[in-house]
C-alpha positions as CSV (number, residue, x, y, z in Angstrom):
1,M,-27.7,91.4,-163.0
2,T,-27.0,95.1,-162.1
3,E,-29.2,97.0,-159.9
4,S,-31.4,99.5,-161.1
5,F,-32.7,102.6,-159.9
6,P,-34.2,101.2,-156.2
7,P,-37.5,100.3,-156.7
8,E,-38.4,100.0,-152.6
9,I,-37.7,103.8,-152.1
10,P,-40.9,104.7,-149.9
11,V,-43.2,107.3,-151.8
12,N,-43.3,109.9,-149.1
13,R,-39.5,110.2,-149.6
14,W,-39.5,111.5,-152.7
15,P,-40.6,115.2,-151.7
16,L,-37.4,115.3,-149.4
17,V,-35.2,114.2,-152.2
18,F,-36.5,116.5,-154.3
19,G,-36.4,119.5,-151.4
20,V,-32.7,118.6,-151.0
21,F,-32.0,118.8,-154.7
22,A,-33.8,122.1,-154.7
23,G,-31.8,123.4,-151.6
24,L,-28.4,122.9,-153.3
25,G,-29.8,124.7,-156.7
26,V,-30.8,127.4,-154.6
27,L,-27.5,127.6,-152.4
28,F,-25.5,126.9,-155.3
29,Y,-27.0,130.0,-157.3
30,V,-27.1,132.4,-154.2
31,L,-23.5,131.4,-153.5
32,Q,-22.2,131.6,-156.9
33,P,-20.0,134.7,-156.4
34,I,-17.7,132.8,-154.4
35,L,-17.7,129.4,-155.7
36,L,-15.1,129.8,-158.2
37,P,-12.2,128.5,-156.3
38,F,-14.1,125.7,-154.9
39,V,-15.1,124.9,-158.3
40,L,-12.0,125.0,-159.9
41,G,-10.2,122.9,-156.8
42,A,-12.6,120.2,-157.0
43,L,-12.2,120.1,-161.0
44,I,-8.3,119.8,-160.2
45,G,-8.9,117.1,-157.4
46,Y,-11.3,115.2,-159.6
47,L,-9.2,114.9,-162.5
48,G,-6.0,114.2,-160.6
49,D,-7.9,111.6,-158.0
50,P,-6.9,108.6,-160.7
51,L,-3.4,109.4,-160.9
52,V,-3.2,109.6,-157.1
53,D,-4.8,106.3,-156.8
54,R,-2.1,104.7,-159.1
55,V,0.5,106.2,-156.7
56,E,-1.3,104.6,-153.8
57,A,-1.8,101.3,-155.6
58,R,2.2,101.0,-156.2
59,G,3.0,101.7,-152.5
60,G,3.4,105.0,-152.2
61,S,1.7,107.6,-149.5
62,R,-1.3,109.6,-150.9
63,T,0.3,112.9,-149.9
64,L,3.2,111.6,-152.2
65,G,0.7,111.4,-154.9
66,V,-0.9,114.4,-154.4
67,A,2.6,116.2,-154.8
68,L,3.5,114.4,-157.7
69,V,0.2,115.2,-159.6
70,F,0.7,118.9,-158.2
71,A,4.2,118.9,-159.6
72,V,3.1,117.4,-163.2
73,F,0.1,120.3,-163.4
74,S,2.4,122.8,-162.1
75,G,5.1,122.1,-165.1
76,L,2.2,122.1,-167.9
77,Y,0.8,125.4,-166.4
78,L,4.3,127.0,-166.5
79,L,5.0,125.6,-170.0
80,A,1.6,126.8,-171.4
81,L,2.4,130.2,-169.4
82,V,5.9,131.0,-170.9
83,F,5.4,129.3,-174.7
84,A,1.9,129.2,-175.9
85,V,0.2,132.4,-174.4
86,P,2.6,134.6,-175.8
87,M,2.8,133.0,-178.9
88,L,-0.9,133.2,-179.0
89,L,-1.2,136.7,-178.2
90,Q,1.2,137.3,-181.1
91,Q,-1.0,135.6,-183.5
92,L,-4.1,137.4,-182.3
93,D,-2.5,140.6,-182.7
94,G,-1.6,139.4,-186.2
95,L,-5.2,138.1,-186.7
96,I,-6.0,141.7,-186.0
97,G,-4.3,143.1,-188.2
98,R,-5.5,141.3,-191.0
99,I,-9.2,142.1,-190.6
100,P,-8.7,144.9,-193.1
101,T,-7.7,142.7,-195.8
102,L,-10.1,139.9,-195.0
103,Y,-12.9,142.6,-195.0
104,A,-11.7,144.4,-198.4
105,W,-11.5,140.7,-200.4
106,L,-15.3,139.9,-198.9
107,R,-16.1,143.2,-200.1
108,D,-14.5,143.6,-203.6
109,V,-14.1,140.1,-204.6
110,A,-15.7,137.5,-203.0
111,L,-19.5,139.4,-203.2
112,P,-18.9,140.6,-206.2
113,W,-18.3,136.8,-207.6
114,L,-21.4,135.9,-205.7
115,Q,-23.8,138.7,-207.0
116,D,-22.8,138.0,-210.8
117,R,-23.9,134.4,-210.2
118,T,-27.1,135.0,-208.2
119,L,-30.1,137.3,-208.2
120,V,-28.5,139.3,-205.4
121,T,-28.3,142.8,-206.0
122,G,-27.0,146.3,-204.4
123,E,-24.1,146.9,-202.1
124,L,-23.7,144.4,-199.6
125,L,-21.1,145.6,-197.2
126,P,-20.3,149.3,-197.0
127,P,-17.0,150.9,-197.2
128,I,-15.2,150.8,-193.6
129,D,-12.2,153.1,-192.4
130,W,-10.6,150.2,-190.7
131,S,-7.5,152.3,-189.3
132,A,-9.9,154.7,-187.6
133,E,-12.1,151.8,-186.5
134,L,-9.3,149.8,-185.3
135,M,-7.7,153.0,-183.5
136,E,-10.8,153.7,-181.8
137,N,-11.8,150.0,-180.3
138,W,-8.1,149.8,-179.1
139,Q,-8.5,153.0,-177.0
140,S,-11.8,151.8,-175.7
141,L,-10.4,148.5,-174.7
142,G,-7.4,150.5,-173.0
143,K,-9.9,152.6,-171.3
144,M,-11.5,149.3,-170.2
145,T,-8.7,147.9,-169.1
146,A,-7.6,151.0,-166.9
147,Q,-10.8,151.1,-165.6
148,T,-10.9,147.5,-164.3
149,I,-7.4,147.9,-162.7
150,R,-8.4,151.1,-161.2
151,Q,-11.6,149.3,-159.6
152,L,-9.6,146.4,-158.6
153,T,-6.7,148.5,-156.8
154,G,-9.1,151.3,-155.7
155,S,-10.7,148.8,-153.2
156,G,-8.3,147.3,-151.0
157,A,-10.8,144.6,-149.9
158,G,-11.7,143.7,-153.1
159,L,-8.3,143.2,-154.2
160,L,-7.4,141.2,-151.6
161,A,-10.5,139.3,-151.7
162,F,-9.8,138.3,-155.2
163,M,-6.2,137.2,-154.6
164,A,-7.1,135.2,-151.4
165,N,-9.6,133.3,-153.9
166,M,-6.9,132.8,-156.4
167,A,-4.9,131.5,-153.7
168,L,-7.6,129.0,-152.1
169,V,-7.4,126.8,-155.6
170,P,-4.6,124.8,-155.1
171,V,-5.4,124.6,-151.2
172,V,-8.7,123.1,-151.9
173,A,-7.5,120.9,-154.7
174,F,-4.8,119.8,-152.3
175,Y,-7.1,118.7,-149.4
176,L,-10.2,117.2,-152.0
177,M,-7.4,115.1,-153.8
178,R,-5.8,113.8,-150.5
179,D,-9.2,113.0,-149.3
180,W,-11.4,112.6,-152.3
181,D,-12.1,108.6,-151.9
182,D,-13.0,109.2,-147.8
183,I,-15.2,112.3,-149.0
184,A,-17.3,110.1,-151.3
185,E,-17.5,107.2,-148.5
186,K,-18.3,109.4,-145.8
187,I,-21.3,111.0,-148.2
188,L,-22.7,107.8,-149.2
189,M,-23.0,106.4,-145.5
190,L,-25.3,109.6,-145.0
191,L,-28.2,108.3,-147.2
192,P,-30.6,105.5,-145.6
193,R,-29.2,102.2,-145.7
194,D,-31.8,101.0,-148.5
195,W,-30.5,103.8,-150.8
196,Q,-26.9,103.3,-150.3
197,A,-26.6,100.2,-153.0
198,G,-28.4,101.8,-156.0
199,T,-26.9,105.2,-155.1
200,A,-23.3,103.7,-155.4
201,Q,-23.9,101.9,-158.6
202,M,-25.2,105.1,-159.9
203,T,-22.7,107.3,-158.6
204,R,-20.1,104.4,-160.4
205,E,-21.9,105.2,-163.6
206,A,-22.0,109.0,-163.1
207,D,-18.1,108.7,-162.3
208,E,-17.5,106.8,-165.5
209,V,-19.5,109.4,-167.6
210,V,-18.0,112.5,-165.9
211,G,-14.5,110.9,-166.1
212,A,-14.7,109.9,-169.6
213,F,-15.9,113.5,-170.6
214,L,-13.5,115.4,-168.4
215,R,-10.5,113.3,-168.8
216,G,-10.6,111.5,-172.2
217,Q,-12.4,114.6,-173.8
218,F,-10.2,117.1,-172.7
219,I,-7.3,115.0,-173.6
220,V,-9.0,114.3,-177.0
221,M,-9.3,118.1,-177.4
222,C,-5.6,118.7,-176.6
223,A,-4.4,116.1,-178.9
224,L,-6.4,117.8,-181.9
225,G,-5.4,121.0,-181.1
226,V,-1.9,119.9,-181.2
227,L,-2.4,117.9,-184.1
228,Y,-4.0,120.9,-185.9
229,T,-1.5,123.0,-184.9
230,I,1.6,121.1,-186.2
231,G,-0.1,120.2,-189.3
232,L,-0.9,123.7,-190.1
233,W,2.3,124.8,-189.7
234,I,3.8,122.4,-191.7
235,V,1.4,124.0,-194.3
236,G,2.9,127.4,-193.8
237,I,-0.1,129.0,-192.4
238,E,1.4,132.4,-190.2
239,L,-1.9,131.8,-187.5
240,A,-1.3,127.6,-187.2
241,L,-1.3,127.8,-183.2
242,L,-4.2,130.3,-182.8
243,L,-6.2,128.2,-185.4
244,G,-5.3,124.8,-184.1
245,F,-6.2,126.2,-180.4
246,I,-9.6,127.5,-181.6
247,A,-10.2,124.2,-183.7
248,G,-9.5,122.2,-180.5
249,L,-11.4,124.1,-177.9
250,A,-14.5,123.7,-180.0
251,S,-13.9,119.9,-180.3
252,I,-15.8,119.5,-176.8
253,V,-18.8,119.4,-179.4
254,P,-18.3,116.4,-181.9
255,Y,-17.5,117.6,-184.9
256,L,-18.1,121.3,-184.4
257,G,-13.9,121.8,-183.8
258,F,-13.7,120.3,-187.5
259,I,-16.6,122.7,-189.0
260,V,-15.0,125.7,-187.4
261,G,-11.5,124.9,-187.8
262,I,-11.4,124.3,-191.3
263,V,-13.8,127.1,-192.3
264,A,-11.1,129.5,-190.3
265,S,-8.1,127.9,-191.7
266,L,-9.3,127.9,-195.6
267,T,-10.1,131.7,-195.0
268,A,-6.5,132.3,-193.2
269,A,-5.1,130.2,-196.1
270,W,-6.6,131.7,-198.7
271,L,-6.0,135.6,-197.6
272,Q,-2.2,134.7,-196.8
273,F,-1.6,132.6,-200.3
274,F,-4.4,133.5,-202.8
275,D,-3.6,129.9,-204.1
276,W,-5.6,126.9,-204.1
277,M,-3.0,124.4,-203.4
278,P,-2.5,125.5,-199.7
279,L,-6.4,125.1,-199.4
280,I,-5.9,121.3,-200.4
281,Y,-3.5,121.0,-197.7
282,V,-5.5,122.3,-195.2
283,G,-8.3,120.0,-196.2
284,L,-6.0,117.2,-195.8
285,V,-4.8,118.3,-192.3
286,F,-8.0,118.2,-191.1
287,G,-9.3,115.2,-192.9
288,V,-6.4,113.5,-191.2
289,G,-6.9,115.0,-187.9
290,Q,-10.9,113.7,-187.9
291,L,-9.8,110.1,-188.9
292,V,-7.4,110.1,-186.0
293,E,-10.1,111.4,-183.9
294,S,-13.0,109.1,-185.2
295,M,-11.0,106.0,-185.3
296,I,-8.1,106.3,-182.6
297,L,-8.7,108.9,-180.3
298,T,-12.3,108.9,-179.2
299,P,-12.7,104.9,-179.2
300,I,-9.8,104.8,-176.7
301,L,-9.8,107.7,-174.6
302,V,-14.0,108.5,-174.6
303,G,-15.6,105.6,-176.2
304,D,-19.4,105.7,-176.0
305,R,-19.4,106.1,-172.5
306,I,-20.6,109.9,-172.6
307,G,-24.0,109.2,-174.0
308,L,-24.5,113.2,-174.1
309,H,-26.0,114.4,-177.6
310,P,-24.4,117.2,-179.3
311,V,-27.2,119.3,-179.0
312,A,-27.5,118.7,-175.1
313,V,-23.7,119.7,-175.1
314,I,-24.4,123.4,-176.3
315,F,-27.1,123.5,-174.4
316,A,-25.6,122.8,-171.2
317,L,-23.0,125.0,-171.6
318,M,-25.4,128.0,-172.8
319,A,-27.4,127.3,-169.6
320,G,-24.4,127.1,-167.4
321,G,-23.3,130.4,-168.6
322,Q,-26.5,132.0,-168.6
323,I,-27.2,131.0,-165.1
324,A,-24.0,131.2,-163.0
325,G,-21.5,132.6,-165.5
326,F,-18.3,131.1,-165.9
327,V,-18.8,129.0,-163.1
328,G,-21.9,127.6,-164.6
329,V,-20.0,126.6,-167.7
330,V,-17.2,124.8,-165.6
331,V,-19.8,122.6,-163.9
332,A,-22.5,122.4,-167.0
333,L,-21.4,119.6,-168.7
334,P,-20.5,117.3,-165.5
335,V,-24.0,118.0,-163.7
336,A,-25.6,117.1,-167.3
337,A,-24.0,114.0,-167.3
338,V,-24.8,113.0,-164.0
339,V,-28.4,114.0,-164.7
340,M,-28.2,111.7,-167.8
341,V,-27.4,108.8,-165.7
342,F,-30.0,109.5,-162.9
343,A,-32.6,110.2,-165.7
344,R,-31.6,106.9,-167.6
345,H,-32.2,104.9,-164.2
346,A,-35.5,106.8,-163.7
347,V,-36.9,106.0,-167.1
348,A,-36.0,102.5,-166.9
349,H,-37.8,102.4,-162.8
350,Y,-40.9,103.8,-164.7
351,R,-40.9,101.3,-167.3
352,R,-40.9,98.8,-164.9
353,S,-43.4,100.2,-162.6
354,S,-47.0,99.6,-162.9
355,L,-47.8,103.2,-164.1
356,Y,-46.1,102.0,-167.5
357,G,-48.2,98.8,-168.0
358,K,-48.3,95.7,-167.0
359,D,-45.9,94.7,-169.6
360,G,-43.2,97.4,-168.5
361,E,-40.7,95.5,-168.6
362,D,-40.6,94.8,-172.5
363,T,-38.0,96.9,-174.4
364,I,-39.3,99.2,-177.3
365,E,-37.3,97.0,-179.8
366,E,-39.3,93.7,-178.6
367,A,-42.5,96.1,-179.0
368,E,-41.7,97.2,-182.4
369,P,-42.6,94.0,-184.2
370,A,-46.2,94.0,-182.5
371,L,-46.8,97.8,-183.8
372,E,-45.8,96.8,-187.5
373,Q,-48.2,94.1,-187.7
374,D,-51.5,95.3,-190.0
375,P,-54.1,94.8,-188.9
376,P,-53.2,94.8,-185.3
377,P,-53.9,91.3,-183.1
378,E,-57.1,91.1,-181.3
379,P,-57.0,91.1,-177.9
380,D,-57.1,87.5,-176.1
381,T,-61.0,87.6,-174.2
382,D,-60.9,83.7,-173.7
383,G,-59.5,84.4,-170.3
């Protein structure tokens, strides 16, 4: 029988626990401006730790494993930087150039068709001089970029701090990846002895949940992005890479990548071909992608270990961004997964406690048949 949330924790220790977590939260919020390199380094270290463990299990040194993982990560980064990023920027530029065509189709074709079949009347979209609008926005973007560059280069200390922060990422990742197991063990040994067994169990569960998301879901996102890109490229969509990238990135929330990707791809296909057959092919691409995700990728790479509701994922991302910007977005889902594990143990502990009732160990499923009886059973007063 697995050990659950430790019931023997004295009540007078809980204020200390809550105080420690509150202090860590305040410290994180105060130090947020300097945490980005450490958060990114910790993320890389966590993602690479299982690979380093495998190298170590085969007889290699941990330092050798870290070097091999760094070589793999660096190679993938260089490939993306050399090939994918320029193509994405080129297709993004092409998408911006298609905005006038999309707006004209909405104003002159789609909305009149909708007005003929509904009670909507009046001019829904005003005419816009897109040449002037795009020129003005490009000039505004250029001014903002120039101003940012002047601010960075105008302050030697600011530029030096930015470069130092970026240089810290691989350094932090290297040392954390090399010493990850030792650091985790030392942190666990700092806890009171009667907490260590339960905390170790919950840490293992949290690691399984976070690992399933960060490693499994990340691979699913990349695989779907590649699959959608190849499928749209075969159909002949000019913005295949951009649309596949967007759909794969949105797949961080279940079904959101499918919805966003198919809507954007159908729109792009119609504006490019003005024919129904490419729309059918686009639907087939995303239908195959959804089948591959639900029947192969997610069961193998993720399974049912995450347990985060899609609404919880969206809320965690938005809350993290609101609280701590980009750093908050990076740590939002791992923190939410860990909180979910601890909350599950806390609820189980509560349902075994006297506060819940004498029959607190009964599950909801066991209690449902009694609740469905009509009339309810009379209480036993013989005893």
